[in-house]
N, C-alpha and C positions, 0 to 999 in steps of 0.2 A: 653600788647597784640597785640602790634605793632608790636614789632618782630619775632611770629609768620606769624604775616599776610605779613612781608616784604619777610618773608621767603619763604613762598606761591608763593607769586607774583613772585619773584626770578626763583622758579622753574617753573612754569608752561610760563614763558619768557624762559626759556633755553630748556622747550621742546618745545614753537613753533619755535624755531630757529631750534633747532635738527630737526623736523618734516621738516619746510623749506629747511633747504641743502636736508632731503631724497629728499622731493619732486622734488627739483630743480634739482638735480642727475638724478634720474630719468624720469624727463619728462623736460632735457635742449632743450630750443630753441633756443640758444643763436646762432646756425649756420642758422636760418631760417626755413625754409620748405620743407621737400622731400616730393614730389608728387609720389602719386601712381595711377597709371590709372587705375580701371578695368571696364571690360564690360563683360556685363551679359546679359543671355537670358529676355527678357521680362516679361515674368511671374512671376521671382523669382526678377527682378531689384529693385521693391519697395522695398520689405523686406531688399535687402541687402543694400540699399540708408537709411535707416532707423539704422543698424548696425551698417553703414561706418559712421553717423553724431554723434550715440552715440561713437566712437572711438576714432573721432577727438576731441572730447572734452575731453577725458581721457590724453590729450598731451602723446602719443608713441611716445619715441626717440630711436632716430636713431644715433651714433655717434654725437651728438649735434644739431640734426634737427627734428625737429616733423612732424609725418608721414600726411600727408594730401591727404585721401581716397577719391575719384571720380567716383562715378558707373555711367557709361553711359548705354541705352540702346540698344541693337542690336538682330537682332535673328539671332539665332546660326547658322544653316545654311550659311548663310552671312559672319561673323566672320570664319568660317572654310573657306570658300574658299579666303580670303582674307590671310586667315594665310598661307593656301597653294602654294600662289601666293608672299608670304613674306611683306606681304602690312600691316601688322596688327602694330598699332602704339599703342596698349595699351599693359601693365605691368603684368596681372593679368585678367584671363578670367575665367567665371562662364558659362559652356555648358548648356544647359538642357538635354543632355544623352550623356553617353560615347560609344552609339551604332553610332553618327557622327563620334568622335574622331577612332573608329575601322571601322568605313568604311575610313577614312581619311589614314588610314595608308595602306592602300592595293594599293595607288595609287603611281604615281611616286614621289611625294617629302613626301611619307609617312616616311621615313626610320629617315628623320631630326627634323619630330615632337618631339617637348616634351613628357613628360611622363604624364600624369594624377594623382594628387597626393589627390586622396582620392572625398570623397562624402561628401555633404553639409545636405540633403536633399531626399528627396523621396517623387515621387505620381505618385498610379499604373494611368496606361491606361485604361480605360473603356469605356463603350457602355453609349449614354443619349439620352434622351428621352422628351420631355416638361414633366411635372408634371400631367398635364390633359392630355395629351394623353397616358402616361403609363400603364393606367387600358385597353385599346384596344389593345396593345400588348401581351394579356397574351394567347390569341387562333391563333396568327399569329408569335409571335419569342419570343422565352425564352433567355435570355442572357448569350449569349455562341459566341465562332468565328464561331462553326458550322452552327447556325442558320445567323448569319451575310452573310458567303459565299454563303449560301443557298436564304438569300434573295435577294443579290446581284447578282448571277447569270444571267446573260443575257439569256444564252439559258434556263433555268429553268421556262419555261413558265407559268409552272402550280406551281411553289411554292410561297412561303412566301412573294415573287416582288411584288405578286399580288395586296398587302395591305401594303406593307412595301416600303418607299424609303429608301437606305440606303445612307449617305452623309461622306465624308472622307476627311483627308488633306493631301494634297499631300508630299510624303516618299521625295522627293526631297526637301522641306525647310521646310518638319514640324518635329521634331524628335518622335512626339506624333503618326504624320502619320505612321514614318519607324517602330515604336514598335509594331503597331495593323499591317502592313502588316507580320511583321514579327511571331507574334504571330497567326496570322490567319495562315497564311503558314506554322507553326510549326504543328497544330493541324490537318491541312488541307491531312497533308503527313501522319499522325500517324493514319486518316480515313479514307485513299485513296480517297481523293476530291480533287486531282490535278485540274484535269479536269473541276471541280466546281471552282475551284480559279482561274482557267486564265479567265474561264466566268464570275466571280464576279471582276477581276481588271480588264479589259476591261470596263466592267459597270462604275467603282467607279471613273474612270480614267475623265469621264465625268460629277461626279457629287462633284466636287474636290470645299472646303472652302478656300479661302487666310491664313485664322489663325483661331483659336479657337474661336476669339470673332465672327466673320462673322457664324461660323458653327451654334456656340449656339444657337446664334440670328436668323437663320435661322430654327430650329426647332421647336417655338414657334409662326412663321409663322400661320395662322388660316392651317389646312391641307385640302387636296383633299380630294379625296378617298383610299391616301396613308399617313400613319404614318411615317414622318420623325424622322428616327435615326442615331444620329453620335458615331462618337470616338475621346475621345478627353481625356487631363488626368482628374481626379478627384480635380487638384485645379484650373483649369481652372473655373471647375462647379462650385466650392466654390465661386470663384470671380466673375462669374458670375452672382452669386444669390445673394452674397454680396451687388451688386449694386441696389437688391429691383425694379427686373422689373416686370412688371404684369406677366407673363407668367415664373416664374423660374421650371429649369430641374433638375430633379434627375439622378443620376449616376446606370448603371445596371453593376453588377459585374460578367464577364465571369465566368461561371463555373469551365472550364478546366484552369484556372488559367490567371492571367497575365503578362507583364513588364511594369517593372516603371522606367518612366523620373530619373535619379538619380544626377546628378546635378554636377558635376567632377569641381573639379579647375584643371586648367593647372597653372603655372605661367609661362611667354613667355617673361620677361625680361632676360635681360643678363647682366644687371649693376650689378658690386658686392654689393652696397649700395641697388638698389632698390629692390635686392636678399633678403636683411636684413627686410626688410620694409614688402615684400608681403610674407617672411614667419610670421610674427610677423602679419600680419592681419588676415593670415590662421588660425594660431592660437586662433585668437581672435574670429574666426567663428565659433570655438569649443567647446563657452563658453556657461554657460546657459541661458545666457541672451538673446543670439545669435540664443539660438535654442530654446526659447521659443518665439522669434517674427517670427521664418518661420514656426514655429505651429500655433500660430495666423495668418499668411498669406492664412494658407490652405492646409499646406504642412506636410507632415510627416519625423521624423526624420529616419534618414539611418536605422534602426533598425523597420520601418513599424510602429512603431504605431505612430497613432494621435494625436491631441491637442482638445481640447474642441468645436474646432467651426466646427469639422467633426462630428455634433450629428445625431445620427440615426432618431431624429424628423426632420430631415432635409432629411432625404433619402441617409445618408452616413452609413458606418459600422465602427463601432472603432475596426472591427478584423482587421487583418494583410492581408489583400488577399493572396490567394494562388498564390506561384509566379513561372510563367514557366521557364527552364532553358535559363539562356540567350545565343543567339548566339556567337560561336567569328567572329572573325574579316573577313574570309572569308565567311560564311554565309553570316552577312549585306551586302558585298561585292557584292557576288551573287546576293541576292534580289534586291540593288541599281539599277545592272545591269540587272535584270529580268524588273525593272518598265520602265527603260528607253528603253530597246528594244521593251517590246510592246506596247508600246507609241510612236513609230518611226514610221512615214507616211509611210502607204499603197501604193504599186501601182500594182492593180491583175487586171488582163486579165483570165475574165471566159469565156472557151470554151465550151458549150453545146449542144450534144448530142441530133440532132432533127430524129433521123433514124426511119425506120418504127415503129419498134419495141416499140419506146416509146409511142405507142397508145394504148397498153396492159394495161388491171386492174389492180393495186393493190388488191392482195384478202385484204378483212374487210375493204379495204377504202373509197370504193364508188368512189375512184380515178384514172384518168391513169396514168401510169409512169412520165409521163408529167408534169400535175396535181400537182403528190404530189413532185417532183423535183424541182418543179418552187416556191413552197409552202415554200420548206425548203430554198433555193436560198434565197430567200424575205425577211426569219426570217436572214441568213444570216447578210444582210445588217445590219444590229442593232448590226453588231459586231463592224464595223468600223466606226469612226467621220467621219465628214462634208467634213475634211479635205484631205480624201483618196483619190487616183486616184482607178477609176474602170472604166471598159470597157467588153463587152458582144457580142461573138463572136456564132453562131450556126454552127453545122457543118451536112456534111449527104452528101451520093456524087450526083455531079452537084448540088448542091444547089446555085449556082451565075453563073449561065453560063458553058456550057459541059465544064467537065475538072478542074470546081474549085468546091473545095468541101467545102468552106466555105462561110459567107457571116457575115459583122461586121453590126451588129444590134445598139450598142450604141457605140462609141467610146472614147477610152481608157483616161479619163481627171477627175479631180476633182469631187466631188458627190456634191458641194457645186458651179459648173458650170452649169449655165442656157443655156440650147440647147434650141433655139427658143423661150425663153419665159416660159422653167419649167427647174426646177434643171434636172440634170443628175441621181440624188437619185430615184427624180418621174420618170422619163423617164426610168428606170432599171427595179423597181417596177410595173410600167406598163407594161412594155413589155415580162417578164417574165409573167405575166399572159395572155398574147395576142398570147405566140408563142404556134405550135401546130406542132406536128410530121408532117412528109413527109410521107405520105403512100408509098411511093413505094421505098422509098431511104433507101440505105446500109449507115456503117459510117461514109468514109473515113478519118479515125482518122491523120492519119501518115502524108499526107499531110498538111492534116493544123494545127498538131502539131508543124512541120518543120517550116510554115509561121509564125503563131503566135508568137513562138519561137525568130526569126530572128528579127520580128520586136520588141519586148521586148529589144531583144540586142541594137538593132539601136538607142532605145530611154531610155536605162537604164538610170535610176535617183538613185546621189548617196546616199541621204537624205532619201531614201524610202527603207524598203524590198520591193523586186520587186518578183512577183509570177504570175505562168500562172498556174489556176486552169483549171482541168478538167473534167466535172460531165461526167457519160455515162451508159449506161446499155449493152453494148457492151464485148465481150470477145478480144476488141483490136482492130486492124484494120480491114475494113472488105469491098476490094474495088475491085469488080470485072473486072475494068478496069484497075487495075494494082498500077499506081502512084510508093508512094517511100515505096518500103520493108522495112521489120523490121530493118532488118542488118543494113543497111540504116542510119533509120533514128539512131540508137541510136551509129554508126560513128559520125552522124552530131553534136550529142547533148554532144558526149564526148569531140569533138573538139573544139565545140564552146562555152561550158559551161567555165567560168572565173571565180576561188576563191574570187578574189579581184575583182569583179564588179558580186556576185551570184543572180541569175536565178531559183529559183528554181521551178518543175514543183510538184503539189500538184495533184494528181491525187485518184478520187473517183469512184468507181465503184458498181454498185448495179445491181439486178435481177438474175437470177434464171442461165444465162452464161457468168457471170463476172468471178467467179472461173478459168474458161477457159483458159483465157488470164494472170491469176495472173502473171508470171514468167514473160511476156513480159514487163508488164503495171510497175510492180516490179522495170525492169529493167533501163525502160526508166526515170523514177522517181529520182530513184538512182543516175544515170549519171547525176544527175544536183545538187545534195545533197538533194534532197524531197524524197517524201514518197505518197507509192501506197496505197488504203485500199481499200479492196473486204467488202461490206454490206452483209449482208445476209438477212436485212431487209431493204426497204427503208427508212424508220426510222431512222435507225443508220444513216445517213446522219449526223443529228445536230452532234450526237455524233464527228465524222470526223472531222467538222467544226472545235470546239474547238480543237480538236488533232493538227490539223493545223495551228492552230492560237498557239500553245504549241512550236512550230517548227521555229516559229519566235525567239525564245526565244534566242537557238543554233545557226543557220542559221550562216556561211555556214561549221560548224564541228559539227553537230547534230550524226554523227556516226563516229567522229574520237576520 
């Protein structure tokens, strides 16, 4: 009986030795450790850290060294900037979106960037609201990009923005914010809402949250008269609710479809040995155990399918949300540029016509032309942030002494600056409300434009969009005493305009006589890369404010 037992023991020993030889051959750490430094977006870093922990325990060996993966947390925009500057020390990068890489490829440093090597997870970008407030939205805002634009459009004073306040993530710092902006812009273009989009972007630029955590926390603060709605990733909502907050948040899926964060892998190292380690870890990220860890953290697979944690009882959908067509790199770059230019500082000098005809009534409104345009101009102030520089001149013949057709009512400067103890923005609003037409005054436009354009040229500021806004009900210049002639003013503007230091004229004319001067007014505006708008109805001026805002996005090459 002992002989067979001895044989069995011998066989077990041999098998154990063989297993040990195989194990040590495949997990040979005799050469020490081979560090692999991974940097990942903050939302996916905890899950990757778990995967890396299991990977390290499994002793993956490369040329006699065991790979040791460390996963650091860093905002993807920050890593992208460091990469563009050649200052990244990581070997392996998991960003939150390939949109970021597409945007970077349009920069001068873009050609040198490594290629993305596939995606490891997805998370759709969605609207979000506090669960307790979501029921109140049914009558004010349907889950869609179109509704979000309408609610955020600062110029749509009678729209859903009366009941809803839209919060956003900075698209220059957050990929979910960029994806939301691109999704909204795409649907706006298809539905002819381009002007509304500009009004929405201006409003959203002042409603930015630092990150998804801050945005979601602000949604659950007891609201006032408006229900707050935000935009973030589905996974961010899951992570927020998983902390068992007193006020959970629900995801609202846009009916048009959406874009998703896709968590691309980019291998940054050029070291041959570390490249092998990076390739091995990348392969491990596609294993079933890694995929399960990611799904348990609230991410979807690359096929869009969720794990059990995204339960319908918790307000999520197990269906894969409709995917919008992903934008190409050029489209992404244009949108980033649009956002940057739209939020570039403003320097705006307004010239307001106070000639006698401004006292005439506007049919059907109960207001004079002066009262109507002053009301609309005051609304227009809401389009500009506190850092904007604005000023106001009024003009009519002999307005400020004989031979001078203009008067400086509010000096040009920051809206947040104090004038005799009152903010310039408040002084402007009060001044607009008090201005009256000069009963015997003619227009005196040309002399005023020349003087104002000269001042703006002398005081030009490089970090701002410099604009001369003219509001008039006339048909151009009307000056019985002569002054600057049409041809003379046009020649002056053509000679003075400098495309490297652009100062554009935005001219808005309204009233029954406005069309008569259309050719001359268009010539003045075009000489400076600007635009002239003729309003059939004075209330159209609201739209023209937004169209003028759109031109900020292309100046000084809007017509080239």
